[in-house]
N, CA and C atoms as a LAMMPS dump frame, in Angstrom:
ITEM: TIMESTEP
0
ITEM: NUMBER OF ATOMS
324
ITEM: BOX BOUNDS ff ff ff
-5.0000000000000000e+02 5.0000000000000000e+02
-5.0000000000000000e+02 5.0000000000000000e+02
-5.0000000000000000e+02 5.0000000000000000e+02
ITEM: ATOMS id mol type element x y z
1 1 1 N 301.907 -207.9 -419.714
2 1 2 C 302.394 -208.017 -420.825
3 1 3 C 302.036 -209.636 -421.552
4 2 1 N 301.888 -208.914 -422.713
5 2 2 C 300.587 -209.722 -423.786
6 2 3 C 301.807 -210.926 -423.402
7 3 1 N 300.477 -212.261 -424.143
8 3 2 C 301.584 -213.846 -424.444
9 3 3 C 302.498 -213.935 -425.535
10 4 1 N 301.709 -212.681 -426.739
11 4 2 C 302.589 -212.562 -428.302
12 4 3 C 304.258 -211.787 -428.056
13 5 1 N 304.005 -211.215 -426.828
14 5 2 C 305.169 -210.338 -426.862
15 5 3 C 306.035 -211.367 -426.013
16 6 1 N 305.747 -212.083 -424.642
17 6 2 C 306.433 -212.791 -424.525
18 6 3 C 306.379 -215.184 -424.252
19 7 1 N 306.367 -214.529 -425.813
20 7 2 C 306.901 -215.96 -426.761
21 7 3 C 307.966 -215.195 -427.05
22 8 1 N 308.767 -216.619 -427.232
23 8 2 C 310.251 -217.312 -427.993
24 8 3 C 310.347 -217.005 -429.126
25 9 1 N 310.456 -216.329 -430.369
26 9 2 C 310.248 -216.484 -431.483
27 9 3 C 312.187 -216.647 -432.23
28 10 1 N 312.472 -217.896 -432.88
29 10 2 C 312.682 -218.802 -433.549
30 10 3 C 312.99 -218.353 -434.867
31 11 1 N 313.907 -217.337 -435.751
32 11 2 C 314.164 -217.527 -436.913
33 11 3 C 314.259 -219.371 -437.602
34 12 1 N 313.422 -220.288 -438.203
35 12 2 C 313.692 -221.507 -439.043
36 12 3 C 314.044 -221.494 -439.87
37 13 1 N 313.814 -220.397 -441.348
38 13 2 C 314.404 -220.759 -442.561
39 13 3 C 313.013 -219.774 -443.301
40 14 1 N 313.477 -220.143 -444.452
41 14 2 C 312.614 -219.038 -444.992
42 14 3 C 310.83 -220.256 -446.143
43 15 1 N 309.425 -219.245 -446.337
44 15 2 C 308.282 -220.603 -446.346
45 15 3 C 309.412 -221.267 -447.617
46 16 1 N 310 -220.438 -448.349
47 16 2 C 310.784 -222.034 -449.867
48 16 3 C 311.493 -222.857 -449.522
49 17 1 N 311.532 -222.809 -448.025
50 17 2 C 312.518 -223.584 -447.863
51 17 3 C 311.937 -225.007 -446.886
52 18 1 N 310.598 -224.587 -447
53 18 2 C 309.406 -226.026 -447.381
54 18 3 C 308.259 -226.355 -448.218
55 19 1 N 308.733 -227.272 -448.663
56 19 2 C 307.859 -227.736 -449.825
57 19 3 C 306.373 -227.346 -449.309
58 20 1 N 305.182 -227.337 -450.725
59 20 2 C 304.143 -227.025 -450.708
60 20 3 C 303.678 -228.572 -449.765
61 21 1 N 302.913 -228.804 -449.541
62 21 2 C 302.477 -229.799 -449.194
63 21 3 C 303.722 -231.108 -448.557
64 22 1 N 304.29 -229.812 -447.533
65 22 2 C 305.449 -230.699 -447.015
66 22 3 C 305.602 -230.513 -445.358
67 23 1 N 307.183 -231.068 -445.771
68 23 2 C 307.637 -230.798 -443.807
69 23 3 C 308.628 -230.806 -443.956
70 24 1 N 309.159 -229.981 -442.784
71 24 2 C 310.771 -229.8 -442.558
72 24 3 C 310.669 -229.934 -440.847
73 25 1 N 312.096 -230.898 -440.742
74 25 2 C 311.948 -230.931 -439.287
75 25 3 C 313.043 -230.241 -438.269
76 26 1 N 312.617 -229.621 -437.09
77 26 2 C 313.622 -228.549 -436.286
78 26 3 C 313.959 -229.928 -434.514
79 27 1 N 314.677 -230.219 -434.546
80 27 2 C 315.432 -230.62 -433.73
81 27 3 C 315.546 -230.478 -432.654
82 28 1 N 314.8 -230.407 -431.414
83 28 2 C 315.324 -229.413 -429.852
84 28 3 C 315.818 -230.068 -429.456
85 29 1 N 316.173 -229.367 -427.475
86 29 2 C 316.608 -230.372 -426.519
87 29 3 C 315.497 -230.969 -425.512
88 30 1 N 314.761 -229.271 -425.287
89 30 2 C 312.715 -230.084 -424.992
90 30 3 C 312.437 -230.72 -425.354
91 31 1 N 312.02 -230.468 -426.137
92 31 2 C 310.509 -230.665 -427.023
93 31 3 C 310.342 -231.508 -428.203
94 32 1 N 311.672 -232.472 -428.369
95 32 2 C 312.007 -233.27 -429.376
96 32 3 C 312.103 -232.681 -430.464
97 33 1 N 311.983 -233.882 -431.083
98 33 2 C 311.759 -233.384 -432.903
99 33 3 C 310.408 -232.195 -432.92
100 34 1 N 310.416 -231.545 -433.797
101 34 2 C 309.017 -230.381 -433.832
102 34 3 C 309.08 -230.549 -435.741
103 35 1 N 307.748 -230.922 -436.271
104 35 2 C 307.653 -230.663 -437.771
105 35 3 C 307.108 -229.311 -438.1
106 36 1 N 307.453 -228.772 -439.249
107 36 2 C 307.07 -227.73 -439.74
108 36 3 C 306.054 -228.23 -440.775
109 37 1 N 304.686 -227.749 -440.678
110 37 2 C 304.234 -228.533 -441.821
111 37 3 C 303.552 -227.223 -443.355
112 38 1 N 303.952 -227.077 -444.359
113 38 2 C 303.447 -226.005 -445.708
114 38 3 C 302.281 -227.102 -446.275
115 39 1 N 300.905 -226.249 -446.091
116 39 2 C 300.419 -226.638 -446.88
117 39 3 C 299.554 -226.268 -448.118
118 40 1 N 298.762 -226.476 -449.093
119 40 2 C 298.512 -225.805 -450.411
120 40 3 C 298.304 -224.955 -450.877
121 41 1 N 297.059 -224.068 -449.492
122 41 2 C 297.723 -222.075 -449.446
123 41 3 C 298.677 -221.283 -448.46
124 42 1 N 299.747 -222.352 -448.664
125 42 2 C 300.98 -221.302 -448.268
126 42 3 C 300.987 -221.22 -446.55
127 43 1 N 299.607 -221.72 -445.816
128 43 2 C 299.888 -222.32 -444.281
129 43 3 C 300.955 -222.62 -444.04
130 44 1 N 301.486 -222.174 -442.273
131 44 2 C 302.589 -223.052 -441.909
132 44 3 C 302.403 -223.743 -440.618
133 45 1 N 302.031 -225.092 -440.306
134 45 2 C 302.217 -225.322 -438.061
135 45 3 C 303.246 -225.565 -438.41
136 46 1 N 303.21 -226.008 -437.183
137 46 2 C 304.335 -227.318 -436.249
138 46 3 C 303.254 -227.852 -434.942
139 47 1 N 303.7 -229.226 -435.223
140 47 2 C 303.543 -229.725 -434.362
141 47 3 C 304.28 -230.529 -434.044
142 48 1 N 304.703 -231.875 -432.987
143 48 2 C 305.474 -232.537 -432.505
144 48 3 C 305.618 -233.796 -433.415
145 49 1 N 307.048 -234.164 -433.619
146 49 2 C 306.762 -234.77 -435.132
147 49 3 C 306.554 -236.46 -434.247
148 50 1 N 305.728 -237.27 -433.822
149 50 2 C 305.056 -237.974 -433.514
150 50 3 C 304.343 -238.575 -432.804
151 51 1 N 303.656 -239.169 -434.269
152 51 2 C 302.403 -240.315 -433.827
153 51 3 C 302.008 -240.057 -432.504
154 52 1 N 300.631 -239.843 -432.475
155 52 2 C 299.726 -240.271 -430.746
156 52 3 C 299.917 -241.695 -430.666
157 53 1 N 299.886 -242.494 -432.243
158 53 2 C 299.741 -243.782 -431.883
159 53 3 C 300.457 -244.978 -431.579
160 54 1 N 301.592 -245.059 -432.796
161 54 2 C 302.953 -246.179 -432.716
162 54 3 C 304.09 -244.841 -432.845
163 55 1 N 304.208 -243.825 -432.34
164 55 2 C 304.958 -243.095 -432.621
165 55 3 C 305.388 -242.313 -433.698
166 56 1 N 305.202 -242.902 -435.097
167 56 2 C 305.13 -242.898 -436.295
168 56 3 C 305.726 -240.721 -436.498
169 57 1 N 306.405 -241.274 -437.613
170 57 2 C 307.341 -239.581 -437.729
171 57 3 C 306.046 -238.963 -438.521
172 58 1 N 305.704 -237.957 -438.32
173 58 2 C 304.511 -237.352 -438.941
174 58 3 C 304.943 -236.253 -440.115
175 59 1 N 305.977 -236.332 -440.173
176 59 2 C 306.832 -235.259 -440.758
177 59 3 C 306.819 -236.418 -442.366
178 60 1 N 306.819 -237.529 -442.183
179 60 2 C 306.12 -238.216 -442.874
180 60 3 C 305.268 -238.631 -443.874
181 61 1 N 304.459 -238.25 -443.464
182 61 2 C 303.004 -238.604 -443.868
183 61 3 C 302.513 -237.533 -444.991
184 62 1 N 301.501 -237.348 -445.67
185 62 2 C 300.739 -237.312 -446.182
186 62 3 C 299.941 -236.079 -445.588
187 63 1 N 300.541 -234.57 -446.782
188 63 2 C 299.445 -233.317 -446.249
189 63 3 C 297.949 -233.289 -447.001
190 64 1 N 297.889 -232.437 -446.408
191 64 2 C 296.052 -232.644 -447.322
192 64 3 C 294.834 -231.718 -446.155
193 65 1 N 295.017 -230.447 -446.976
194 65 2 C 294.244 -230.217 -446.511
195 65 3 C 294.771 -229.017 -445.467
196 66 1 N 294.43 -228.882 -444.118
197 66 2 C 295.271 -229.374 -443.154
198 66 3 C 295.004 -230.204 -442.183
199 67 1 N 295.567 -230.819 -443.023
200 67 2 C 295.872 -232.521 -441.796
201 67 3 C 296.878 -233.374 -442.126
202 68 1 N 296.999 -233.673 -441.499
203 68 2 C 297.663 -235.006 -441.737
204 68 3 C 298.252 -236.363 -441.404
205 69 1 N 298.776 -237.343 -442.786
206 69 2 C 297.976 -238.781 -442.616
207 69 3 C 299.362 -238.826 -441.967
208 70 1 N 299.189 -240.244 -440.926
209 70 2 C 300.292 -240.883 -439.836
210 70 3 C 300.97 -241.676 -441.462
211 71 1 N 302.119 -241.725 -441.877
212 71 2 C 302.731 -242.908 -442.806
213 71 3 C 302.814 -244.223 -442.077
214 72 1 N 302.166 -244.741 -441.484
215 72 2 C 302.797 -246.175 -440.074
216 72 3 C 300.816 -246.131 -440.212
217 73 1 N 300.144 -245.782 -439.998
218 73 2 C 299.525 -247.089 -439.695
219 73 3 C 297.794 -245.152 -440.063
220 74 1 N 297.649 -244.574 -441.299
221 74 2 C 296.826 -243.644 -441.679
222 74 3 C 296.226 -243.146 -440.648
223 75 1 N 296.868 -243.003 -439.521
224 75 2 C 295.598 -241.674 -438.663
225 75 3 C 296.206 -240.138 -438.772
226 76 1 N 294.714 -239.996 -438.723
227 76 2 C 294.824 -238.103 -439.108
228 76 3 C 294.43 -237.03 -438.199
229 77 1 N 295.406 -236.254 -438.158
230 77 2 C 296.159 -235.281 -437.113
231 77 3 C 295.27 -233.76 -437.91
232 78 1 N 294.58 -233.126 -436.724
233 78 2 C 294.592 -231.634 -436.796
234 78 3 C 296.115 -231.073 -437.198
235 79 1 N 295.674 -230.191 -438.071
236 79 2 C 297.018 -230.049 -438.017
237 79 3 C 297.296 -228.42 -437.09
238 80 1 N 296.49 -227.889 -437.347
239 80 2 C 296.254 -226.154 -436.498
240 80 3 C 295.612 -226.306 -434.804
241 81 1 N 295.726 -227.879 -434.366
242 81 2 C 295.417 -228.244 -432.578
243 81 3 C 295.89 -229.302 -432.69
244 82 1 N 295.887 -230.413 -433.263
245 82 2 C 297.07 -231.422 -432.984
246 82 3 C 295.994 -232.68 -432.302
247 83 1 N 294.617 -232.511 -433.042
248 83 2 C 294.114 -233.403 -432.235
249 83 3 C 293.776 -234.541 -433.847
250 84 1 N 293.397 -235.724 -432.949
251 84 2 C 293.62 -236.993 -434.23
252 84 3 C 291.698 -236.711 -434.452
253 85 1 N 291.888 -237.672 -435.965
254 85 2 C 290.236 -237.194 -436.685
255 85 3 C 289.349 -238.748 -435.368
256 86 1 N 288.893 -239.213 -435.524
257 86 2 C 287.139 -240.334 -434.668
258 86 3 C 287.678 -240.91 -436.561
259 87 1 N 287.676 -242.101 -435.779
260 87 2 C 287.213 -242.637 -434.54
261 87 3 C 288.821 -243.277 -433.726
262 88 1 N 289.519 -242.549 -434.598
263 88 2 C 291.275 -242.543 -433.149
264 88 3 C 290.881 -241.331 -432.251
265 89 1 N 291.893 -241.349 -431.095
266 89 2 C 291.394 -241.16 -430.297
267 89 3 C 293.239 -240.738 -430.193
268 90 1 N 293.467 -238.95 -430.075
269 90 2 C 294.275 -238.683 -429.314
270 90 3 C 295.251 -237.23 -429.768
271 91 1 N 295.884 -236.797 -429.508
272 91 2 C 296.229 -235.318 -429.923
273 91 3 C 298.075 -235.779 -429.925
274 92 1 N 298.815 -234.264 -429.886
275 92 2 C 300.462 -234.319 -430.433
276 92 3 C 300.044 -232.485 -429.576
277 93 1 N 301.075 -232.098 -429.063
278 93 2 C 301.185 -230.815 -428.558
279 93 3 C 301.327 -229.835 -430.125
280 94 1 N 301.401 -228.855 -430.236
281 94 2 C 301.543 -227.773 -431.486
282 94 3 C 302.178 -226.878 -430.545
283 95 1 N 302.885 -225.672 -432.062
284 95 2 C 303.789 -224.779 -431.394
285 95 3 C 303.079 -223.679 -432.216
286 96 1 N 303.296 -222.259 -431.589
287 96 2 C 302.853 -221.175 -432.315
288 96 3 C 303.652 -221.304 -433.843
289 97 1 N 303.801 -220.438 -434.916
290 97 2 C 304.444 -220.549 -435.861
291 97 3 C 304.079 -218.959 -436.224
292 98 1 N 304.711 -218.072 -436.811
293 98 2 C 304.241 -217.385 -437.657
294 98 3 C 304.74 -216.71 -438.75
295 99 1 N 304.459 -216.249 -439.959
296 99 2 C 304.582 -216.202 -440.634
297 99 3 C 305.252 -214.521 -441.179
298 100 1 N 306.631 -213.96 -441.592
299 100 2 C 306.647 -212.955 -441.762
300 100 3 C 307.903 -212.353 -442.543
301 101 1 N 306.919 -211.484 -443.999
302 101 2 C 306.977 -211.69 -445.068
303 101 3 C 307.266 -213.052 -446.091
304 102 1 N 308.665 -213.78 -446.14
305 102 2 C 308.766 -214.925 -446.541
306 102 3 C 309.717 -215.675 -445.478
307 103 1 N 310.254 -215.534 -444.336
308 103 2 C 310.826 -215.847 -442.725
309 103 3 C 309.551 -216.52 -441.817
310 104 1 N 309.886 -217.877 -441.815
311 104 2 C 308.964 -218.823 -440.524
312 104 3 C 309.804 -218.666 -439.171
313 105 1 N 309.007 -218.662 -438.463
314 105 2 C 309.145 -218.475 -436.914
315 105 3 C 308.523 -219.262 -436.093
316 106 1 N 309.361 -219.766 -435.062
317 106 2 C 308.584 -220.808 -434.256
318 106 3 C 308.482 -219.924 -432.85
319 107 1 N 308.175 -220.156 -432.773
320 107 2 C 308.072 -220.534 -430.302
321 107 3 C 308.466 -221.477 -429.629
322 108 1 N 308.643 -221.861 -429.601
323 108 2 C 308.773 -222.888 -428.026
324 108 3 C 309.162 -222.83 -426.481
């Protein structure tokens, strides 16, 4: 069985529910809060909603390109892989998302 078939996809809403260059937060039990981001080119990304530096809420950050800047101390994270940009070091978990027509699905 492929990994895509074994993933548990959950419908989380429509693309238009997420503002361009904005986010929405999904609360999960086991994984805590997951921030869902929409970029200017309508790509959708999902990462843990907690900066590795001081646990700032990344969903409140500024989205630019395929990155988000933490609202507390301006750490910049890549939305695709959760990696913090140099000179800072760290990462956050990422989660698979897919867009089917205008519906966004998350796999956790």
